[in-house]
mmCIF file as gemmi writes it, N, C-alpha and C atoms, coordinates in Angstrom:
data_model
loop_
_atom_site.group_PDB
_atom_site.id
_atom_site.type_symbol
_atom_site.label_atom_id
_atom_site.label_alt_id
_atom_site.label_comp_id
_atom_site.label_asym_id
_atom_site.label_entity_id
_atom_site.label_seq_id
_atom_site.pdbx_PDB_ins_code
_atom_site.Cartn_x
_atom_site.Cartn_y
_atom_site.Cartn_z
_atom_site.occupancy
_atom_site.B_iso_or_equiv
_atom_site.pdbx_formal_charge
_atom_site.auth_seq_id
_atom_site.auth_asym_id
_atom_site.pdbx_PDB_model_num
ATOM 1 N N . ILE Axp A 1 ? 125.651 105.253 89.583 1 0 ? 1 A 1
ATOM 2 C CA . ILE Axp A 1 ? 126.099 104.969 90.932 1 0 ? 1 A 1
ATOM 3 C C . ILE Axp A 1 ? 126.705 106.25 91.51 1 0 ? 1 A 1
ATOM 4 N N . MET Axp A 2 ? 126.141 106.702 92.615 1 0 ? 2 A 1
ATOM 5 C CA . MET Axp A 2 ? 126.668 107.869 93.311 1 0 ? 2 A 1
ATOM 6 C C . MET Axp A 2 ? 127.715 107.364 94.307 1 0 ? 2 A 1
ATOM 7 N N . ALA Axp A 3 ? 128.959 107.758 94.08 1 0 ? 3 A 1
ATOM 8 C CA . ALA Axp A 3 ? 130.059 107.278 94.911 1 0 ? 3 A 1
ATOM 9 C C . ALA Axp A 3 ? 130.059 107.926 96.289 1 0 ? 3 A 1
ATOM 10 N N . HIS Axp A 4 ? 130.632 107.203 97.239 1 0 ? 4 A 1
ATOM 11 C CA . HIS Axp A 4 ? 130.932 107.728 98.578 1 0 ? 4 A 1
ATOM 12 C C . HIS Axp A 4 ? 129.704 108.214 99.343 1 0 ? 4 A 1
ATOM 13 N N . LEU Axp A 5 ? 128.54 107.625 99.08 1 0 ? 5 A 1
ATOM 14 C CA . LEU Axp A 5 ? 127.291 108.087 99.69 1 0 ? 5 A 1
ATOM 15 C C . LEU Axp A 5 ? 127.086 109.585 99.446 1 0 ? 5 A 1
ATOM 16 N N . GLY Axp A 6 ? 127.63 110.064 98.341 1 0 ? 6 A 1
ATOM 17 C CA . GLY Axp A 6 ? 127.485 111.47 97.995 1 0 ? 6 A 1
ATOM 18 C C . GLY Axp A 6 ? 128.476 112.387 98.686 1 0 ? 6 A 1
ATOM 19 N N . GLY Axp A 7 ? 129.515 111.824 99.288 1 0 ? 7 A 1
ATOM 20 C CA . GLY Axp A 7 ? 130.509 112.637 100 1 0 ? 7 A 1
ATOM 21 C C . GLY Axp A 7 ? 130.06 112.922 101.416 1 0 ? 7 A 1
ATOM 22 N N . ASN Axp A 8 ? 128.961 113.562 101.573 1 0 ? 8 A 1
ATOM 23 C CA . ASN Axp A 8 ? 128.301 113.758 102.863 1 0 ? 8 A 1
ATOM 24 C C . ASN Axp A 8 ? 126.915 113.169 102.685 1 0 ? 8 A 1
ATOM 25 N N . CYS Axp A 9 ? 126.667 112.046 103.316 1 0 ? 9 A 1
ATOM 26 C CA . CYS Axp A 9 ? 125.41 111.33 103.06 1 0 ? 9 A 1
ATOM 27 C C . CYS Axp A 9 ? 124.184 112.165 103.386 1 0 ? 9 A 1
ATOM 28 N N . TYR Axp A 10 ? 124.313 113.132 104.284 1 0 ? 10 A 1
ATOM 29 C CA . TYR Axp A 10 ? 123.154 113.945 104.658 1 0 ? 10 A 1
ATOM 30 C C . TYR Axp A 10 ? 122.787 114.961 103.578 1 0 ? 10 A 1
ATOM 31 N N . ASP Axp A 11 ? 123.691 115.172 102.623 1 0 ? 11 A 1
ATOM 32 C CA . ASP Axp A 11 ? 123.381 115.969 101.436 1 0 ? 11 A 1
ATOM 33 C C . ASP Axp A 11 ? 123.126 115.064 100.235 1 0 ? 11 A 1
ATOM 34 N N . GLY Axp A 12 ? 123.96 114.033 100.077 1 0 ? 12 A 1
ATOM 35 C CA . GLY Axp A 12 ? 123.884 113.173 98.901 1 0 ? 12 A 1
ATOM 36 C C . GLY Axp A 12 ? 122.664 112.278 98.849 1 0 ? 12 A 1
ATOM 37 N N . ILE Axp A 13 ? 122.36 111.616 99.942 1 0 ? 13 A 1
ATOM 38 C CA . ILE Axp A 13 ? 121.249 110.666 99.955 1 0 ? 13 A 1
ATOM 39 C C . ILE Axp A 13 ? 119.899 111.339 99.689 1 0 ? 13 A 1
ATOM 40 N N . PRO Axp A 14 ? 119.572 112.481 100.304 1 0 ? 14 A 1
ATOM 41 C CA . PRO Axp A 14 ? 118.3 113.126 99.969 1 0 ? 14 A 1
ATOM 42 C C . PRO Axp A 14 ? 118.19 113.493 98.488 1 0 ? 14 A 1
ATOM 43 N N . ALA Axp A 15 ? 119.317 113.8 97.863 1 0 ? 15 A 1
ATOM 44 C CA . ALA Axp A 15 ? 119.3 114.19 96.445 1 0 ? 15 A 1
ATOM 45 C C . ALA Axp A 15 ? 118.886 113.037 95.533 1 0 ? 15 A 1
ATOM 46 N N . ILE Axp A 16 ? 119.099 111.795 95.974 1 0 ? 16 A 1
ATOM 47 C CA . ILE Axp A 16 ? 118.741 110.645 95.125 1 0 ? 16 A 1
ATOM 48 C C . ILE Axp A 16 ? 117.551 109.857 95.66 1 0 ? 16 A 1
ATOM 49 N N . ARG Axp A 17 ? 116.979 110.3 96.744 1 0 ? 17 A 1
ATOM 50 C CA . ARG Axp A 17 ? 115.904 109.546 97.4 1 0 ? 17 A 1
ATOM 51 C C . ARG Axp A 17 ? 114.804 109.136 96.413 1 0 ? 17 A 1
ATOM 52 N N . ASP Axp A 18 ? 114.382 110.014 95.556 1 0 ? 18 A 1
ATOM 53 C CA . ASP Axp A 18 ? 113.295 109.722 94.625 1 0 ? 18 A 1
ATOM 54 C C . ASP Axp A 18 ? 113.771 109.246 93.256 1 0 ? 18 A 1
ATOM 55 N N . CYS Axp A 19 ? 115.046 109.037 93.093 1 0 ? 19 A 1
ATOM 56 C CA . CYS Axp A 19 ? 115.631 108.587 91.814 1 0 ? 19 A 1
ATOM 57 C C . CYS Axp A 19 ? 115.934 107.097 91.913 1 0 ? 19 A 1
ATOM 58 N N . GLU Axp A 20 ? 114.959 106.265 91.629 1 0 ? 20 A 1
ATOM 59 C CA . GLU Axp A 20 ? 115.096 104.829 91.832 1 0 ? 20 A 1
ATOM 60 C C . GLU Axp A 20 ? 116.165 104.181 90.958 1 0 ? 20 A 1
ATOM 61 N N . ASN Axp A 21 ? 116.617 104.882 89.926 1 0 ? 21 A 1
ATOM 62 C CA . ASN Axp A 21 ? 117.667 104.325 89.063 1 0 ? 21 A 1
ATOM 63 C C . ASN Axp A 21 ? 119.07 104.727 89.514 1 0 ? 21 A 1
ATOM 64 N N . VAL Axp A 22 ? 119.178 105.423 90.644 1 0 ? 22 A 1
ATOM 65 C CA . VAL Axp A 22 ? 120.479 105.831 91.168 1 0 ? 22 A 1
ATOM 66 C C . VAL Axp A 22 ? 120.759 105.039 92.434 1 0 ? 22 A 1
ATOM 67 N N . TRP Axp A 23 ? 121.933 104.427 92.451 1 0 ? 23 A 1
ATOM 68 C CA . TRP Axp A 23 ? 122.393 103.646 93.592 1 0 ? 23 A 1
ATOM 69 C C . TRP Axp A 23 ? 123.551 104.404 94.235 1 0 ? 23 A 1
ATOM 70 N N . ALA Axp A 24 ? 123.835 104.119 95.494 1 0 ? 24 A 1
ATOM 71 C CA . ALA Axp A 24 ? 124.947 104.761 96.2 1 0 ? 24 A 1
ATOM 72 C C . ALA Axp A 24 ? 125.927 103.689 96.659 1 0 ? 24 A 1
ATOM 73 N N . ASP Axp A 25 ? 127.215 104.03 96.63 1 0 ? 25 A 1
ATOM 74 C CA . ASP Axp A 25 ? 128.187 103.09 97.188 1 0 ? 25 A 1
ATOM 75 C C . ASP Axp A 25 ? 128.86 103.694 98.41 1 0 ? 25 A 1
ATOM 76 N N . ILE Axp A 26 ? 129.46 102.813 99.199 1 0 ? 26 A 1
ATOM 77 C CA . ILE Axp A 26 ? 130.117 103.256 100.43 1 0 ? 26 A 1
ATOM 78 C C . ILE Axp A 26 ? 131.624 103.324 100.258 1 0 ? 26 A 1
ATOM 79 N N . SER Axp A 27 ? 132.089 103.359 99.03 1 0 ? 27 A 1
ATOM 80 C CA . SER Axp A 27 ? 133.531 103.383 98.793 1 0 ? 27 A 1
ATOM 81 C C . SER Axp A 27 ? 134.137 104.707 99.229 1 0 ? 27 A 1
ATOM 82 N N . GLY Axp A 28 ? 135.441 104.699 99.297 1 0 ? 28 A 1
ATOM 83 C CA . GLY Axp A 28 ? 136.139 105.949 99.528 1 0 ? 28 A 1
ATOM 84 C C . GLY Axp A 28 ? 136.558 106.152 100.952 1 0 ? 28 A 1
ATOM 85 N N . SER Axp A 29 ? 136.48 107.387 101.359 1 0 ? 29 A 1
ATOM 86 C CA . SER Axp A 29 ? 136.99 107.754 102.664 1 0 ? 29 A 1
ATOM 87 C C . SER Axp A 29 ? 136.182 107.081 103.766 1 0 ? 29 A 1
ATOM 88 N N . ILE Axp A 30 ? 136.789 107.007 104.9 1 0 ? 30 A 1
ATOM 89 C CA . ILE Axp A 30 ? 136.139 106.395 106.049 1 0 ? 30 A 1
ATOM 90 C C . ILE Axp A 30 ? 134.964 107.273 106.457 1 0 ? 30 A 1
ATOM 91 N N . PHE Axp A 31 ? 133.799 106.688 106.451 1 0 ? 31 A 1
ATOM 92 C CA . PHE Axp A 31 ? 132.608 107.458 106.78 1 0 ? 31 A 1
ATOM 93 C C . PHE Axp A 31 ? 132.226 107.255 108.241 1 0 ? 31 A 1
ATOM 94 N N . ARG Axp A 32 ? 131.34 108.105 108.712 1 0 ? 32 A 1
ATOM 95 C CA . ARG Axp A 32 ? 130.895 108.027 110.109 1 0 ? 32 A 1
ATOM 96 C C . ARG Axp A 32 ? 130.016 106.798 110.307 1 0 ? 32 A 1
ATOM 97 N N . ALA Axp A 33 ? 130.01 106.263 111.502 1 0 ? 33 A 1
ATOM 98 C CA . ALA Axp A 33 ? 129.292 105.026 111.796 1 0 ? 33 A 1
ATOM 99 C C . ALA Axp A 33 ? 127.806 105.122 111.473 1 0 ? 33 A 1
ATOM 100 N N . ASP Axp A 34 ? 127.214 106.283 111.676 1 0 ? 34 A 1
ATOM 101 C CA . ASP Axp A 34 ? 125.772 106.393 111.449 1 0 ? 34 A 1
ATOM 102 C C . ASP Axp A 34 ? 125.403 106.675 109.989 1 0 ? 34 A 1
ATOM 103 N N . ASP Axp A 35 ? 126.373 106.92 109.112 1 0 ? 35 A 1
ATOM 104 C CA . ASP Axp A 35 ? 126.074 107.199 107.711 1 0 ? 35 A 1
ATOM 105 C C . ASP Axp A 35 ? 125.362 106.038 107.03 1 0 ? 35 A 1
ATOM 106 N N . LEU Axp A 36 ? 125.831 104.826 107.26 1 0 ? 36 A 1
ATOM 107 C CA . LEU Axp A 36 ? 125.224 103.669 106.616 1 0 ? 36 A 1
ATOM 108 C C . LEU Axp A 36 ? 123.798 103.468 107.118 1 0 ? 36 A 1
ATOM 109 N N . ILE Axp A 37 ? 123.586 103.606 108.403 1 0 ? 37 A 1
ATOM 110 C CA . ILE Axp A 37 ? 122.233 103.474 108.963 1 0 ? 37 A 1
ATOM 111 C C . ILE Axp A 37 ? 121.307 104.519 108.348 1 0 ? 37 A 1
ATOM 112 N N . TYR Axp A 38 ? 121.781 105.756 108.265 1 0 ? 38 A 1
ATOM 113 C CA . TYR Axp A 38 ? 120.983 106.826 107.668 1 0 ? 38 A 1
ATOM 114 C C . TYR Axp A 38 ? 120.625 106.49 106.222 1 0 ? 38 A 1
ATOM 115 N N . ALA Axp A 39 ? 121.59 106.003 105.46 1 0 ? 39 A 1
ATOM 116 C CA . ALA Axp A 39 ? 121.339 105.666 104.064 1 0 ? 39 A 1
ATOM 117 C C . ALA Axp A 39 ? 120.329 104.537 103.936 1 0 ? 39 A 1
ATOM 118 N N . VAL Axp A 40 ? 120.467 103.505 104.752 1 0 ? 40 A 1
ATOM 119 C CA . VAL Axp A 40 ? 119.519 102.38 104.709 1 0 ? 40 A 1
ATOM 120 C C . VAL Axp A 40 ? 118.122 102.86 105.078 1 0 ? 40 A 1
ATOM 121 N N . GLU Axp A 41 ? 118.008 103.678 106.102 1 0 ? 41 A 1
ATOM 122 C CA . GLU Axp A 41 ? 116.695 104.194 106.511 1 0 ? 41 A 1
ATOM 123 C C . GLU Axp A 41 ? 116.092 105.11 105.449 1 0 ? 41 A 1
ATOM 124 N N . SER Axp A 42 ? 116.935 105.814 104.705 1 0 ? 42 A 1
ATOM 125 C CA . SER Axp A 42 ? 116.45 106.805 103.738 1 0 ? 42 A 1
ATOM 126 C C . SER Axp A 42 ? 116.093 106.221 102.375 1 0 ? 42 A 1
ATOM 127 N N . ILE Axp A 43 ? 116.959 105.332 101.85 1 0 ? 43 A 1
ATOM 128 C CA . ILE Axp A 43 ? 116.699 104.798 100.5 1 0 ? 43 A 1
ATOM 129 C C . ILE Axp A 43 ? 116.561 103.279 100.475 1 0 ? 43 A 1
ATOM 130 N N . GLY Axp A 44 ? 116.765 102.647 101.601 1 0 ? 44 A 1
ATOM 131 C CA . GLY Axp A 44 ? 116.663 101.197 101.664 1 0 ? 44 A 1
ATOM 132 C C . GLY Axp A 44 ? 117.975 100.533 101.303 1 0 ? 44 A 1
ATOM 133 N N . ALA Axp A 45 ? 118.173 99.347 101.825 1 0 ? 45 A 1
ATOM 134 C CA . ALA Axp A 45 ? 119.417 98.616 101.586 1 0 ? 45 A 1
ATOM 135 C C . ALA Axp A 45 ? 119.559 98.164 100.139 1 0 ? 45 A 1
ATOM 136 N N . ASP Axp A 46 ? 118.459 98.093 99.401 1 0 ? 46 A 1
ATOM 137 C CA . ASP Axp A 46 ? 118.493 97.597 98.021 1 0 ? 46 A 1
ATOM 138 C C . ASP Axp A 46 ? 119.265 98.492 97.054 1 0 ? 46 A 1
ATOM 139 N N . ARG Axp A 47 ? 119.535 99.727 97.425 1 0 ? 47 A 1
ATOM 140 C CA . ARG Axp A 47 ? 120.22 100.659 96.518 1 0 ? 47 A 1
ATOM 141 C C . ARG Axp A 47 ? 121.595 101.064 97.021 1 0 ? 47 A 1
ATOM 142 N N . ILE Axp A 48 ? 122.153 100.3 97.943 1 0 ? 48 A 1
ATOM 143 C CA . ILE Axp A 48 ? 123.471 100.616 98.491 1 0 ? 48 A 1
ATOM 144 C C . ILE Axp A 48 ? 124.439 99.503 98.108 1 0 ? 48 A 1
ATOM 145 N N . LEU Axp A 49 ? 125.597 99.908 97.585 1 0 ? 49 A 1
ATOM 146 C CA . LEU Axp A 49 ? 126.619 98.968 97.126 1 0 ? 49 A 1
ATOM 147 C C . LEU Axp A 49 ? 127.862 99.074 97.991 1 0 ? 49 A 1
ATOM 148 N N . PHE Axp A 50 ? 128.496 97.942 98.229 1 0 ? 50 A 1
ATOM 149 C CA . PHE Axp A 50 ? 129.762 97.932 98.952 1 0 ? 50 A 1
ATOM 150 C C . PHE Axp A 50 ? 130.884 98.327 98.003 1 0 ? 50 A 1
ATOM 151 N N . GLY Axp A 51 ? 131.855 99.029 98.518 1 0 ? 51 A 1
ATOM 152 C CA . GLY Axp A 51 ? 133.026 99.359 97.725 1 0 ? 51 A 1
ATOM 153 C C . GLY Axp A 51 ? 134.102 99.983 98.587 1 0 ? 51 A 1
ATOM 154 N N . THR Axp A 52 ? 135.322 99.969 98.069 1 0 ? 52 A 1
ATOM 155 C CA . THR Axp A 52 ? 136.449 100.634 98.712 1 0 ? 52 A 1
ATOM 156 C C . THR Axp A 52 ? 137.332 101.204 97.61 1 0 ? 52 A 1
ATOM 157 N N . ASP Axp A 53 ? 138.062 102.242 97.91 1 0 ? 53 A 1
ATOM 158 C CA . ASP Axp A 53 ? 139.009 102.746 96.919 1 0 ? 53 A 1
ATOM 159 C C . ASP Axp A 53 ? 140.214 103.446 97.524 1 0 ? 53 A 1
ATOM 160 N N . LEU Axp A 54 ? 140.435 103.222 98.767 1 0 ? 54 A 1
ATOM 161 C CA . LEU Axp A 54 ? 141.614 103.786 99.41 1 0 ? 54 A 1
ATOM 162 C C . LEU Axp A 54 ? 142.427 102.656 100.027 1 0 ? 54 A 1
ATOM 163 N N . PRO Axp A 55 ? 143.732 102.756 100.031 1 0 ? 55 A 1
ATOM 164 C CA . PRO Axp A 55 ? 144.516 101.725 100.71 1 0 ? 55 A 1
ATOM 165 C C . PRO Axp A 55 ? 144.077 101.605 102.171 1 0 ? 55 A 1
ATOM 166 N N . GLY Axp A 56 ? 143.798 100.406 102.57 1 0 ? 56 A 1
ATOM 167 C CA . GLY Axp A 56 ? 143.396 100.175 103.951 1 0 ? 56 A 1
ATOM 168 C C . GLY Axp A 56 ? 141.921 100.377 104.239 1 0 ? 56 A 1
ATOM 169 N N . SER Axp A 57 ? 141.164 100.91 103.29 1 0 ? 57 A 1
ATOM 170 C CA . SER Axp A 57 ? 139.751 101.183 103.589 1 0 ? 57 A 1
ATOM 171 C C . SER Axp A 57 ? 138.881 99.941 103.513 1 0 ? 57 A 1
ATOM 172 N N . PHE Axp A 58 ? 139.352 98.87 102.863 1 0 ? 58 A 1
ATOM 173 C CA . PHE Axp A 58 ? 138.527 97.669 102.755 1 0 ? 58 A 1
ATOM 174 C C . PHE Axp A 58 ? 138.107 97.171 104.13 1 0 ? 58 A 1
ATOM 175 N N . VAL Axp A 59 ? 139.072 97.005 105.014 1 0 ? 59 A 1
ATOM 176 C CA . VAL Axp A 59 ? 138.778 96.457 106.339 1 0 ? 59 A 1
ATOM 177 C C . VAL Axp A 59 ? 137.826 97.374 107.099 1 0 ? 59 A 1
ATOM 178 N N . VAL Axp A 60 ? 138.043 98.672 107.009 1 0 ? 60 A 1
ATOM 179 C CA . VAL Axp A 60 ? 137.189 99.625 107.715 1 0 ? 60 A 1
ATOM 180 C C . VAL Axp A 60 ? 135.781 99.588 107.142 1 0 ? 60 A 1
ATOM 181 N N . ASN Axp A 61 ? 135.64 99.669 105.819 1 0 ? 61 A 1
ATOM 182 C CA . ASN Axp A 61 ? 134.31 99.673 105.204 1 0 ? 61 A 1
ATOM 183 C C . ASN Axp A 61 ? 133.584 98.35 105.45 1 0 ? 61 A 1
ATOM 184 N N . TYR Axp A 62 ? 134.299 97.25 105.316 1 0 ? 62 A 1
ATOM 185 C CA . TYR Axp A 62 ? 133.71 95.937 105.556 1 0 ? 62 A 1
ATOM 186 C C . TYR Axp A 62 ? 133.244 95.821 107.01 1 0 ? 62 A 1
ATOM 187 N N . GLY Axp A 63 ? 134.088 96.267 107.923 1 0 ? 63 A 1
ATOM 188 C CA . GLY Axp A 63 ? 133.736 96.229 109.342 1 0 ? 63 A 1
ATOM 189 C C . GLY Axp A 63 ? 132.529 97.086 109.66 1 0 ? 63 A 1
ATOM 190 N N . GLN Axp A 64 ? 132.413 98.234 109.007 1 0 ? 64 A 1
ATOM 191 C CA . GLN Axp A 64 ? 131.276 99.103 109.276 1 0 ? 64 A 1
ATOM 192 C C . GLN Axp A 64 ? 129.971 98.455 108.815 1 0 ? 64 A 1
ATOM 193 N N . VAL Axp A 65 ? 130.022 97.703 107.739 1 0 ? 65 A 1
ATOM 194 C CA . VAL Axp A 65 ? 128.817 96.978 107.312 1 0 ? 65 A 1
ATOM 195 C C . VAL Axp A 65 ? 128.508 95.871 108.313 1 0 ? 65 A 1
ATOM 196 N N . LEU Axp A 66 ? 129.52 95.104 108.675 1 0 ? 66 A 1
ATOM 197 C CA . LEU Axp A 66 ? 129.301 93.997 109.61 1 0 ? 66 A 1
ATOM 198 C C . LEU Axp A 66 ? 128.783 94.472 110.966 1 0 ? 66 A 1
ATOM 199 N N . GLU Axp A 67 ? 129.259 95.623 111.422 1 0 ? 67 A 1
ATOM 200 C CA . GLU Axp A 67 ? 128.88 96.134 112.738 1 0 ? 67 A 1
ATOM 201 C C . GLU Axp A 67 ? 127.614 96.986 112.727 1 0 ? 67 A 1
ATOM 202 N N . ALA Axp A 68 ? 127.094 97.303 111.556 1 0 ? 68 A 1
ATOM 203 C CA . ALA Axp A 68 ? 125.907 98.159 111.47 1 0 ? 68 A 1
ATOM 204 C C . ALA Axp A 68 ? 124.696 97.466 112.092 1 0 ? 68 A 1
ATOM 205 N N . ASN Axp A 69 ? 123.851 98.237 112.691 1 0 ? 69 A 1
ATOM 206 C CA . ASN Axp A 69 ? 122.625 97.713 113.309 1 0 ? 69 A 1
ATOM 207 C C . ASN Axp A 69 ? 121.544 97.566 112.236 1 0 ? 69 A 1
ATOM 208 N N . ILE Axp A 70 ? 121.799 96.642 111.3 1 0 ? 70 A 1
ATOM 209 C CA . ILE Axp A 70 ? 120.859 96.307 110.234 1 0 ? 70 A 1
ATOM 210 C C . ILE Axp A 70 ? 120.792 94.787 110.158 1 0 ? 70 A 1
ATOM 211 N N . SER Axp A 71 ? 119.795 94.28 109.454 1 0 ? 71 A 1
ATOM 212 C CA . SER Axp A 71 ? 119.613 92.834 109.4 1 0 ? 71 A 1
ATOM 213 C C . SER Axp A 71 ? 120.725 92.157 108.59 1 0 ? 71 A 1
ATOM 214 N N . GLU Axp A 72 ? 120.872 90.861 108.798 1 0 ? 72 A 1
ATOM 215 C CA . GLU Axp A 72 ? 121.851 90.091 108.027 1 0 ? 72 A 1
ATOM 216 C C . GLU Axp A 72 ? 121.512 90.15 106.534 1 0 ? 72 A 1
ATOM 217 N N . ASP Axp A 73 ? 120.237 90.128 106.205 1 0 ? 73 A 1
ATOM 218 C CA . ASP Axp A 73 ? 119.835 90.23 104.795 1 0 ? 73 A 1
ATOM 219 C C . ASP Axp A 73 ? 120.26 91.566 104.204 1 0 ? 73 A 1
ATOM 220 N N . GLU Axp A 74 ? 120.079 92.649 104.949 1 0 ? 74 A 1
ATOM 221 C CA . GLU Axp A 74 ? 120.502 93.971 104.471 1 0 ? 74 A 1
ATOM 222 C C . GLU Axp A 74 ? 122.014 94.017 104.301 1 0 ? 74 A 1
ATOM 223 N N . LYS Axp A 75 ? 122.742 93.424 105.228 1 0 ? 75 A 1
ATOM 224 C CA . LYS Axp A 75 ? 124.207 93.382 105.112 1 0 ? 75 A 1
ATOM 225 C C . LYS Axp A 75 ? 124.621 92.63 103.856 1 0 ? 75 A 1
ATOM 226 N N . ASN Axp A 76 ? 124.007 91.48 103.605 1 0 ? 76 A 1
ATOM 227 C CA . ASN Axp A 76 ? 124.345 90.696 102.414 1 0 ? 76 A 1
ATOM 228 C C . ASN Axp A 76 ? 123.974 91.424 101.134 1 0 ? 76 A 1
ATOM 229 N N . LYS Axp A 77 ? 122.872 92.154 101.14 1 0 ? 77 A 1
ATOM 230 C CA . LYS Axp A 77 ? 122.511 92.965 99.97 1 0 ? 77 A 1
ATOM 231 C C . LYS Axp A 77 ? 123.607 93.989 99.695 1 0 ? 77 A 1
ATOM 232 N N . ILE Axp A 78 ? 124.039 94.682 100.725 1 0 ? 78 A 1
ATOM 233 C CA . ILE Axp A 78 ? 125.053 95.723 100.565 1 0 ? 78 A 1
ATOM 234 C C . ILE Axp A 78 ? 126.396 95.115 100.151 1 0 ? 78 A 1
ATOM 235 N N . LEU Axp A 79 ? 126.773 94.025 100.774 1 0 ? 79 A 1
ATOM 236 C CA . LEU Axp A 79 ? 128.091 93.437 100.512 1 0 ? 79 A 1
ATOM 237 C C . LEU Axp A 79 ? 128.208 92.81 99.126 1 0 ? 79 A 1
ATOM 238 N N . TYR Axp A 80 ? 127.141 92.181 98.603 1 0 ? 80 A 1
ATOM 239 C CA . TYR Axp A 80 ? 127.295 91.55 97.292 1 0 ? 80 A 1
ATOM 240 C C . TYR Axp A 80 ? 126.012 91.362 96.484 1 0 ? 80 A 1
ATOM 241 N N . LYS Axp A 81 ? 124.889 91.144 97.121 1 0 ? 81 A 1
ATOM 242 C CA . LYS Axp A 81 ? 123.674 90.833 96.358 1 0 ? 81 A 1
ATOM 243 C C . LYS Axp A 81 ? 123.221 91.981 95.46 1 0 ? 81 A 1
ATOM 244 N N . ASN Axp A 82 ? 123.338 93.216 95.947 1 0 ? 82 A 1
ATOM 245 C CA . ASN Axp A 82 ? 122.918 94.36 95.14 1 0 ? 82 A 1
ATOM 246 C C . ASN Axp A 82 ? 123.778 94.523 93.893 1 0 ? 82 A 1
ATOM 247 N N . THR Axp A 83 ? 125.074 94.288 94.019 1 0 ? 83 A 1
ATOM 248 C CA . THR Axp A 83 ? 125.963 94.389 92.858 1 0 ? 83 A 1
ATOM 249 C C . THR Axp A 83 ? 125.595 93.342 91.817 1 0 ? 83 A 1
ATOM 250 N N . LEU Axp A 84 ? 125.341 92.122 92.258 1 0 ? 84 A 1
ATOM 251 C CA . LEU Axp A 84 ? 124.916 91.077 91.326 1 0 ? 84 A 1
ATOM 252 C C . LEU Axp A 84 ? 123.615 91.458 90.632 1 0 ? 84 A 1
ATOM 253 N N . ALA Axp A 85 ? 122.658 91.981 91.392 1 0 ? 85 A 1
ATOM 254 C CA . ALA Axp A 85 ? 121.376 92.378 90.818 1 0 ? 85 A 1
ATOM 255 C C . ALA Axp A 85 ? 121.539 93.524 89.825 1 0 ? 85 A 1
ATOM 256 N N . LEU Axp A 86 ? 122.353 94.51 90.173 1 0 ? 86 A 1
ATOM 257 C CA . LEU Axp A 86 ? 122.578 95.654 89.287 1 0 ? 86 A 1
ATOM 258 C C . LEU Axp A 86 ? 123.238 95.221 87.986 1 0 ? 86 A 1
ATOM 259 N N . PHE Axp A 87 ? 124.271 94.397 88.077 1 0 ? 87 A 1
ATOM 260 C CA . PHE Axp A 87 ? 124.954 93.928 86.875 1 0 ? 87 A 1
ATOM 261 C C . PHE Axp A 87 ? 124.065 93.015 86.058 1 0 ? 87 A 1
ATOM 262 N N . ASP Axp A 88 ? 123.299 92.171 86.706 1 0 ? 88 A 1
ATOM 263 C CA . ASP Axp A 88 ? 122.365 91.297 86.001 1 0 ? 88 A 1
ATOM 264 C C . ASP Axp A 88 ? 121.365 92.123 85.191 1 0 ? 88 A 1
ATOM 265 N N . ARG Axp A 89 ? 120.813 93.137 85.836 1 0 ? 89 A 1
ATOM 266 C CA . ARG Axp A 89 ? 119.779 93.969 85.215 1 0 ? 89 A 1
ATOM 267 C C . ARG Axp A 89 ? 120.314 94.767 84.04 1 0 ? 89 A 1
ATOM 268 N N . ASN Axp A 90 ? 121.528 95.26 84.159 1 0 ? 90 A 1
ATOM 269 C CA . ASN Axp A 90 ? 122.065 96.16 83.147 1 0 ? 90 A 1
ATOM 270 C C . ASN Axp A 90 ? 122.993 95.508 82.142 1 0 ? 90 A 1
ATOM 271 N N . PHE Axp A 91 ? 123.582 94.389 82.49 1 0 ? 91 A 1
ATOM 272 C CA . PHE Axp A 91 ? 124.545 93.766 81.596 1 0 ? 91 A 1
ATOM 273 C C . PHE Axp A 91 ? 124.199 92.339 81.23 1 0 ? 91 A 1
ATOM 274 N N . LYS Axp A 92 ? 123.075 91.848 81.746 1 0 ? 92 A 1
ATOM 275 C CA . LYS Axp A 92 ? 122.591 90.499 81.438 1 0 ? 92 A 1
ATOM 276 C C . LYS Axp A 92 ? 123.703 89.457 81.579 1 0 ? 92 A 1
ATOM 277 N N . ILE Axp A 93 ? 124.295 89.418 82.746 1 0 ? 93 A 1
ATOM 278 C CA . ILE Axp A 93 ? 125.404 88.507 83.004 1 0 ? 93 A 1
ATOM 279 C C . ILE Axp A 93 ? 124.9 87.081 83.053 1 0 ? 93 A 1
ATOM 280 N N . LYS Axp A 94 ? 125.573 86.209 82.348 1 0 ? 94 A 1
ATOM 281 C CA . LYS Axp A 94 ? 125.25 84.785 82.351 1 0 ? 94 A 1
ATOM 282 C C . LYS Axp A 94 ? 125.966 84.127 83.519 1 0 ? 94 A 1
ATOM 283 N N . ARG Axp A 95 ? 125.247 83.256 84.218 1 0 ? 95 A 1
ATOM 284 C CA . ARG Axp A 95 ? 125.86 82.532 85.326 1 0 ? 95 A 1
ATOM 285 C C . ARG Axp A 95 ? 125.901 81.07 85.014 1 0 ? 95 A 1
């Protein structure tokens, strides 16, 4: 998992574009509004994970996903479905 969309998504995301086993998260510092759109357009919503790691960043990061001009399915993938799929695939979680 590449944290923080690679710090600067315009450098980080191209570096993992062809690495299908690398996922990116949106945790960390407050990112620019277009970063998430760029990441979805570049690697698809299936490889982006929701996350936060700064006090107060949860609301900002969550809001940026909710307000992004992407489909509801893409939002749900980013917010929780991708994490479930990743953990299922790698840790065989029983439900």
